[in-house]
C-alpha positions in Angstrom: 145.1 214.8 55.2 148.0 213.3 57.1 149.0 215.1 60.4 150.1 214.1 63.9 146.6 213.4 65.0 145.7 211.3 62.0 149.0 209.3 62.4 148.1 208.6 66.0 144.6 207.4 65.1 145.9 205.3 62.2 148.6 203.7 64.4 146.0 202.7 67.1 143.7 201.4 64.4 146.5 199.5 62.8 147.5 197.9 66.2 143.9 196.8 66.7 143.9 195.2 63.3 147.1 193.4 63.9 145.7 191.7 67.1 142.8 190.4 65.1 144.9 189.6 62.0 147.4 187.3 63.7 145.1 184.4 64.5 143.0 185.0 61.3 146.0 184.9 59.0 147.2 181.6 60.5 143.7 180.1 60.4 143.1 181.2 56.8 146.5 179.7 55.7 145.3 176.5 57.3 142.1 176.5 55.3 144.1 177.2 52.1 146.4 174.2 52.6 149.4 176.5 53.0 152.0 176.6 55.8 150.9 179.0 58.5 153.5 181.6 57.8 152.1 182.2 54.3 148.9 183.6 55.8 151.1 186.2 57.6 153.1 186.9 54.5 149.8 187.6 52.6 148.9 190.2 55.3 152.1 192.3 54.8 153.1 193.3 51.3 149.6 192.9 49.7 148.0 194.9 52.5 150.4 197.9 51.9 149.9 198.0 48.1 146.1 197.6 48.3 145.9 200.5 50.9 148.2 202.9 49.1 146.9 202.3 45.5 143.2 201.6 46.2 140.5 204.2 46.7 139.1 203.3 50.1 140.4 204.9 53.3 139.3 202.0 55.5 139.4 198.8 53.4 141.9 196.3 54.8 143.0 193.6 52.4 144.8 190.3 53.1 143.8 186.6 53.2 140.1 185.8 53.5 138.2 182.7 54.4 136.2 182.5 51.1 139.3 182.9 48.9 141.3 180.4 51.1 138.7 177.6 50.6 138.7 178.4 46.9 142.5 178.1 46.7 142.4 174.8 48.6 139.5 173.3 46.5 141.0 174.3 43.2 144.7 173.7 43.7 144.6 170.5 45.9 143.8 168.3 42.9 147.0 169.6 41.3 149.5 169.0 44.1 149.7 167.9 47.8 148.6 170.7 50.1 151.5 172.3 51.9 154.1 170.8 49.5 156.6 172.9 47.5 154.7 172.2 44.3 151.4 173.3 45.9 152.9 176.5 47.1 154.3 177.3 43.7 150.9 176.7 42.1 149.2 179.0 44.6 151.7 181.8 44.1 151.4 181.4 40.3 147.6 181.7 40.7 148.1 184.8 42.8 150.3 186.3 40.0 147.7 185.5 37.3 144.9 187.0 39.5 146.9 190.2 39.9 147.5 190.5 36.2 143.8 190.0 35.4 142.7 192.5 38.0 145.1 195.1 36.6 143.8 194.4 33.1 140.3 195.0 34.2 141.4 198.2 35.9 143.1 199.5 32.8 140.1 198.6 30.7 138.0 200.6 33.2 135.7 197.7 34.0 135.1 198.7 37.6 131.4 198.6 36.9 131.6 194.9 36.1 130.9 193.8 39.7 127.7 195.8 39.6 126.2 193.0 37.5 127.0 190.3 40.1 124.0 190.1 42.4 124.6 190.5 46.1 122.7 187.3 46.5 125.4 185.5 44.7 128.0 186.7 47.1 125.8 185.8 50.1 125.1 182.3 48.7 128.7 181.6 47.7 130.0 182.8 51.1 127.5 180.6 53.0 128.5 177.6 50.9 132.2 178.3 51.5 131.4 178.5 55.2 129.9 175.0 55.1 132.9 173.7 53.2 135.3 175.3 55.8 133.4 173.7 58.7 133.2 170.3 57.0 136.9 170.4 56.1 137.9 171.0 59.8 135.9 168.0 61.2 138.9 165.7 61.1 141.1 168.2 62.9 138.5 169.0 65.6 138.0 165.3 66.4 141.6 164.1 65.8 140.9 161.9 62.8 143.3 161.1 59.9 141.9 160.7 56.4 142.6 162.2 53.0 141.8 165.9 52.4 139.6 167.2 49.6 137.6 170.2 48.8 134.4 168.4 47.9 131.5 168.4 50.4 129.9 165.0 50.1 133.2 163.1 49.8 134.6 164.8 52.9 131.4 164.0 54.9 131.5 160.3 53.8 135.2 160.0 54.8 134.4 161.6 58.2 131.5 159.2 58.7 133.7 156.2 57.9 136.4 157.3 60.4 134.0 158.5 63.1 134.7 155.4 65.2 138.3 156.4 65.7 137.6 159.9 67.3 140.3 161.0 69.7 138.2 162.4 72.6 141.1 164.1 74.2 141.7 166.1 71.0 138.0 166.7 70.7 138.1 168.0 74.3 140.7 170.5 73.3 138.6 171.7 70.4 135.4 171.9 72.6 137.1 173.9 75.3 138.5 176.3 72.6 135.1 176.6 71.0 133.3 177.4 74.3 136.0 179.9 75.3 135.6 181.7 72.0 131.8 181.8 72.0 131.6 183.1 75.6 134.2 185.7 74.9 132.5 186.9 71.8 129.1 187.1 73.5 130.1 188.6 76.9 133.5 190.3 76.5 133.3 191.9 73.1 136.1 194.3 73.6 138.6 191.5 73.8 139.6 189.6 70.6 137.8 186.3 71.0 140.2 184.5 68.7 143.2 185.4 70.9 141.3 184.2 74.1 140.2 181.0 72.4 143.8 180.3 71.2 145.3 180.9 74.7 142.6 178.9 76.5 142.9 176.0 74.1 146.7 176.0 74.2 146.8 176.0 78.0 144.2 173.2 78.2 146.2 171.1 75.7 149.3 171.6 77.8 147.4 170.5 80.9 146.1 167.4 79.2 149.6 166.4 78.1 151.0 167.0 81.6 148.3 164.8 83.1 148.6 161.8 80.7 152.4 162.1 80.4 152.5 162.1 76.6 151.1 164.2 73.7 147.8 162.3 73.7 147.7 162.7 69.9 147.2 166.4 70.3 149.1 167.9 67.3 150.1 171.5 67.2 150.7 174.1 64.4 154.1 173.7 62.8 156.7 176.2 63.9 156.6 179.5 62.0 160.0 180.8 60.9 161.1 184.2 62.3 161.8 185.9 59.0 160.5 188.6 56.6 158.4 187.3 53.6 160.9 185.6 51.4 161.1 186.4 47.7 159.3 184.0 45.4 158.6 183.6 41.7 155.5 182.2 39.8 155.8 179.3 37.4 155.3 180.8 34.0 155.2 177.7 31.8 152.4 177.4 29.3 151.2 174.2 30.8 150.8 175.7 34.3 149.1 178.9 32.9 146.7 176.7 30.9 145.9 174.7 34.0 145.2 177.8 36.1 143.6 180.0 33.5 139.9 179.3 34.3 140.6 179.1 38.0 142.3 182.5 38.0 139.4 184.2 36.2 136.9 182.8 38.8 139.1 183.9 41.7 139.6 187.3 40.1 135.8 187.9 39.9 135.3 186.7 43.5 138.2 188.7 44.9 137.1 191.9 43.2 133.5 191.4 44.1 134.5 190.8 47.7 136.8 193.8 47.9 134.5 196.3 46.2 131.4 195.2 48.1 133.2 195.6 51.5 134.8 199.0 50.4 131.3 200.3 49.4 129.7 199.0 52.6 132.3 200.8 54.8 132.3 203.8 52.5 128.5 204.1 53.1 129.2 204.5 56.8 132.1 206.9 56.4 130.5 209.0 53.6 133.3 208.2 51.1 132.8 207.6 47.4 134.6 204.4 46.2 136.2 204.4 42.7 135.7 200.9 41.4 138.5 201.1 38.8 141.0 202.5 41.3 140.0 199.7 43.7 140.6 197.1 40.9 144.0 198.7 40.4 145.0 198.5 44.0 143.8 194.9 44.4 145.7 194.0 41.2 149.0 195.5 42.4 148.5 193.9 45.8 148.2 190.4 44.4 150.9 190.9 41.8 153.4 192.2 44.4 152.2 189.4 46.8 153.1 186.7 44.4 156.8 187.8 44.5 156.8 188.1 48.3 155.2 184.7 49.2 151.7 186.1 49.7 148.8 184.1 48.3 145.6 185.5 46.9 144.2 188.4 48.9 141.1 190.6 48.9 139.2 192.9 51.3 138.4 191.6 54.7 135.0 192.6 56.1 136.0 191.9 59.7 139.3 193.8 59.6 137.9 196.6 57.6 135.0 197.1 60.0 137.4 197.1 63.0 139.7 199.5 61.2 136.8 202.0 60.7 135.4 201.5 64.2 138.9 202.0 65.7 139.1 205.5 64.2 141.3 205.0 61.2 141.6 208.3 59.2 143.7 207.4 56.2 144.9 204.2 54.4 148.1 204.4 56.5 146.3 202.4 59.2 146.7 199.4 57.0 150.4 200.2 56.5 150.9 200.4 60.3 149.1 197.1 60.7 151.5 195.5 58.2 154.5 197.0 60.1 153.2 195.7 63.5 152.7 192.3 61.9 156.4 192.3 60.8 157.4 193.0 64.4 155.2 190.2 65.6 156.6 187.8 62.9 160.1 188.6 64.1 159.7 188.5 67.8 156.5 186.8 69.0 155.3 184.3 66.3 157.4 181.3 67.7 154.7 181.0 70.4 152.3 179.8 67.7 153.9 176.3 68.0 151.9 175.7 71.2 148.6 176.2 69.3 146.8 172.8 68.9 145.4 172.0 65.5 142.1 171.2 67.2 142.0 174.7 68.6 142.6 176.0 65.1 139.6 173.9 63.9 137.4 175.3 66.6 138.3 178.9 65.6 137.5 178.1 62.0 134.1 176.7 63.1 133.4 180.2 64.5 134.7 181.9 61.4 132.5 179.7 59.2 129.4 180.4 61.4 130.1 184.2 61.1 130.3 183.9 57.3 126.7 182.7 57.1 124.7 185.9 56.8 121.4 184.6 58.2 119.9 188.1 58.4 120.4 188.9 54.7 119.4 185.4 53.6 116.1 185.8 55.4 115.6 189.3 54.0 116.2 188.0 50.4 113.8 185.1 51.0 111.1 187.6 52.1 111.6 190.1 49.3 112.3 188.3 46.1 111.8 184.7 44.8 114.2 185.3 41.9 117.0 186.5 44.2 116.3 183.6 46.6 116.6 181.2 43.7 119.9 182.7 42.7 121.2 182.6 46.3 120.3 179.0 46.9 121.5 177.9 43.5 124.9 179.5 44.1 125.0 177.9 47.6 124.1 174.5 46.2 126.7 174.8 43.5 129.5 175.4 46.0 128.6 172.2 47.7 128.0 170.0 44.7 130.4 171.3 42.1 134.0 172.7 42.0 134.2 176.1 43.5 135.4 177.9 40.4 132.3 176.5 38.6 130.1 177.8 41.5 131.5 181.3 41.0 130.8 181.1 37.2 127.4 179.8 37.9 126.6 182.6 40.3 127.9 185.2 37.8 125.9 183.7 35.0 122.7 183.6 37.2 123.3 187.3 38.1 123.6 188.2 34.4 120.5 186.2 33.5 118.5 187.9 36.3 119.7 191.3 35.1 118.9 190.5 31.5 115.5 189.1 32.4 114.6 192.3 34.1 115.9 194.6 31.3 114.2 192.4 28.7 110.8 193.1 30.3 110.6 196.9 30.5 107.7 198.2 32.5 104.6 199.1 30.5 101.7 200.9 32.2 98.5 202.4 30.9 98.1 206.1 31.3 95.6 208.9 31.1 95.9 212.7 31.0 96.5 214.5 34.3 93.3 216.0 35.7 92.9 219.8 35.9 92.9 222.8 33.6 96.2 223.6 31.9 97.8 220.2 32.6 99.7 218.7 29.7 101.3 215.7 31.3 100.1 212.2 31.9 99.6 209.9 35.0 99.2 206.1 35.4 95.7 204.9 34.7 93.7 203.6 37.7 89.9 203.4 37.4 89.5 205.8 34.5 87.9 204.5 31.3 89.9 204.1 28.1 89.6 206.3 25.1 88.1 204.1 22.3 90.5 205.6 19.7 93.8 206.4 21.5 95.8 204.2 23.8 98.3 205.9 26.1 101.2 203.8 27.5 104.2 204.5 29.7 107.3 202.4 28.7 110.0 202.3 31.3 113.2 200.8 30.2 115.6 200.4 27.3 114.3 199.4 23.9 117.2 197.1 22.9 117.4 193.8 21.1 116.7 191.8 24.3 113.5 193.7 25.1 112.0 193.7 21.5 110.1 190.5 21.8 108.4 191.6 25.1 107.4 195.0 23.7 106.3 193.6 20.4 104.0 191.0 22.0 102.4 193.7 24.2 101.7 195.9 21.2 100.1 193.1 19.3 98.0 192.2 22.4 96.8 195.8 22.5 95.6 195.4 18.9 93.9 192.1 19.6 92.1 193.3 22.7 91.2 196.8 21.4 91.3 196.8 17.6 89.4 200.1 17.5 92.3 201.9 19.2 94.2 202.8 16.0 96.3 205.5 17.7 99.0 204.8 20.2 100.8 207.5 22.3 104.0 206.2 24.0 105.0 208.3 27.0 108.7 208.0 26.8 110.5 209.8 29.7 111.5 206.3 31.0 113.1 205.2 27.7 116.7 206.0 28.1 118.1 204.1 25.2 117.0 202.7 21.8 119.2 200.5 19.7 118.8 199.6 16.0 116.4 196.7 16.7 114.3 198.9 18.9 114.2 201.6 16.2 113.1 199.1 13.6 110.3 197.9 15.9 109.0 201.4 16.4 109.1 202.2 12.6 107.3 198.9 11.9 104.6 199.8 14.5 104.2 203.3 13.0 103.7 201.9 9.5 101.3 199.3 10.8 99.1 201.8 12.6 99.2 204.2 9.7 97.9 201.5 7.4 95.0 201.0 9.7 94.2 204.7 9.7 95.9 205.6 13.0 99.3 206.6 14.1 102.2 206.2 16.6 103.2 209.2 18.7 105.8 209.9 21.4 105.8 212.3 24.3 109.1 213.4 25.9 111.4 211.1 23.9 114.9 212.1 24.8 117.4 213.5 22.4 119.6 210.4 22.3 116.7 208.2 21.3 115.4 210.7 18.8 118.9 210.9 17.2 119.0 207.1 16.9 115.7 207.2 15.0 116.9 210.0 12.8 120.3 208.4 11.9 118.7 205.1 11.2 116.0 206.6 8.9 113.2 205.3 11.1 112.1 208.8 12.0 110.8 209.2 8.5 108.3 206.4 9.1 107.2 207.7 12.4 107.1 211.4 11.4 108.7 214.4 12.9 105.2 215.8 13.8 104.6 212.7 15.9 107.1 213.7 18.5 105.9 215.9 21.4 108.0 217.7 24.0 107.2 218.5 27.6 104.6 221.2 27.8 103.1 220.5 24.4 99.3 220.1 24.1 99.5 216.5 22.9 95.8 215.8 23.1 94.8 219.1 21.6 97.0 218.2 18.6 95.9 214.6 18.2 92.2 215.1 18.8 91.4 216.4 15.3 92.8 213.2 13.9 90.2 211.0 15.6 87.1 209.6 13.8 84.2 212.0 14.6 81.6 209.1 14.3 83.3 207.1 17.0 83.5 210.2 19.2 79.9 211.1 18.7 78.8 207.7 20.3 81.5 207.7 23.0 80.5 207.9 26.6 84.0 207.9 28.1 84.9 211.5 27.2 88.2 211.4 29.2 89.7 214.4 27.4 88.6 218.0 27.9 88.2 218.4 24.1 85.8 215.4 24.0 83.3 217.3 26.2 83.5 220.5 24.2 83.3 219.4 20.5 83.8 216.6 18.0 87.1 216.2 16.2 85.8 217.9 13.1 84.8 220.9 15.1 81.1 220.2 15.3 79.4 220.9 18.6 78.2 218.2 20.9 
């Protein structure tokens, strides 16, 4: 609810966000190969739309490091970074991303990002961080060689030019880096980027004054004092075809980034995040941004975290931040022309370092080999292949991991629960098996992808224990059965009946039972083979067992076994 107190809190949170945003936006535009003002433009109109039409109260959108390096890596082969053609390509990409995000929102595909493993995001972000750091080596050391988004090519060009390092430029970068690190460690309340920029700029001015010339220390180009100008995407079929695959990859990355951050902050604030609504807000933000000179935006973890910690109450904090940035753009941004490019590179080194989530990488390595493989495969893909391919590779690996898990539903041996009057079952530990009835929990969906795993297990049961002609499936964990799963169960029922046994189910849910009934498979299984919660399953099945086998059985795991034989004869 908006009131005077919330407006005050949102205004203060918005001001805090603007202080952080100013150096970030310029730095991210530099990564993206865009003129510095475009980073600021991307933090005005898109931020307002994402805040007002998204679902999160604290998510702050705008340019991000990961998206910026993707933009540079994918668009730089098409046009010279910073050129008019390059800017047009980037704004067209932003327009296409916005349309795709809106399409996913209208199709209610907010759950789509649930299938992208968090390990993919961590791995991709770490790889992007390495690319960002490598791309800034030439600016930090004052070198001049061709730009490119590839990792090994950039390293080789740096190695070839390393003999021409400008140590005065490198000194500016080093002073900026040290100032930023010390501020971040020891004066946490002060924005370390601002301090690093000021210290680097003052040091650069001092060096120029001492040597009497610019010493090769280049500075950021002057940022115009104006509101975001109107722009229009290129809508020719040739351009749309060139950018189609890139736009889809950026769409997936942008939405994953935004929704992950929104949920992380929402977990702290106790807010439920609507994925479809967030897709809608991000789509409108990018669509509007493409017409107001803003390049691809998404949620920012740093700014969103600061927004929450600063006491933001409603999404109006992001609107206030955008308004404060407009004032900054009109009255204070000309000071940016004193910022050395080497200082900007040093700031981006710190940004890159912060993007590598060492804590989560170590946690993944300790807990799961599969997730670790996905993480490092995604990271390696960002360094070896084009970034849009790395995104696709990560998404495909996530889906493969998910499908591999669902294709192997858990199957556990079971026994009746101990005690009088108990009619449920528990996992088997050291208890002996019944020689005639096998009891198994199946936890997972019986769909076409899981059929082979379940079928092989059922055949192994027959090979290992051919005398166990009866099978009881404990089904509370089976949430879904498709046509292939229904056919498998009907086949198993016919096979066991032909051997003189049967297939039975305990606690099969209504949806699964309805599937069997509609498909005709329930006729093969038998209505009297389905047992509900509270039914005396063993009491019903025991008379169907072979009395001769029971007479010689020493296991006697059922209460009925100890009282009489299946034909009613006393022990």
